[in-house]
N, C-alpha and C positions, 0 to 999 in steps of 0.2 A: 504494500500500500504506500501511496505517496501522500505527502502533506500538501501537495500542490493544489491550490484552489484557483481555478481560472476566474478571470473577471466576468461578471454577469454580462450577458449579451445585450447590447443596446443598439439602437438605430443610430447611424451616423448623422441623421437629421434630427434636430431637436423637435420635441412633440409639438411645441407651439407653432413651428413652421410646417410640419408635416400635415397637421389636421387643421387647415385654415377653413373655417366655416363660411367665410365670405366668398370663397372661390365658387363660381357657378358650375353647375353640372354641364357636361358636354351636350351640345344641341343635337336633337334627333335629325335624321335625314329629312330633307325637304321633299314635299310631294312632287313638285315640278321636276326635281332631279331624278326621282325614281321613274316617273312617267316617261320623261324623254329618254331615259336610258332603256326602258322597255320598248319604246318606239324604234330606237336604233337597232336593238337586238332583233325585233320582229322584222324590220326591213332587211337586215342582213340575212336572216333565215329565209325570207321570201326570195331574195336574190339568189341565194345558193340553190334553193329548190328549183327556181326557174332555169338556172344555168345547167342543172343536171338533167333537165328535160322531163322531170316527173310530172309537172303540171305547167300548162301554158297560162300565164297570168297577164291580165290587162293592167298596165301601169297606172292608168287613171283611176280605175276602181280600187286598186290597192292603196293608193295615196288617199283617196276619199275615205276609205274604211279606217286607215290608220289615223287620219285627222279627227274623224268622228269619235273613235275610241279614245284617243289622247285627250280630246276636249272633255269628254264625259268623265274620264278618270281625273282630270285636273279639277273639274267642278266638284265632283263627289269628294275627292281628297281634301279640297279646301274647306268644304262644309264640315267634314268630319274633324278636321284640324281645328276649326273655329269652335265647334261644339265641345271639344275636349280641352280647350284652353281655359286656364284659370282666369276668370274675369274679376276677381276680388281686388280691390284697391289696397295697396300696401302702405300708402302714405295717409290715407284718410281724406285726400283731396280728390275732387272729381275732375 
């Protein structure tokens, strides 16, 4: 047995700095970013399918469908985001 007693393990950052309650939480992904990312992925998939010759696509109809879908997703996502947002005032002023 050894009489060696190692120092207690501590964090290199002081507790007062590590747990700053004033630091805001990371922001969630925006609805617009997600929707336009999905539009780009859908367009890329449709281009690949068209080039493979699996299906013959009309470009006008594809773009109209993508824009209708993206518009609907943006409106619905915005409504859901507004509904889930905390509307209480923190300062007491209107």
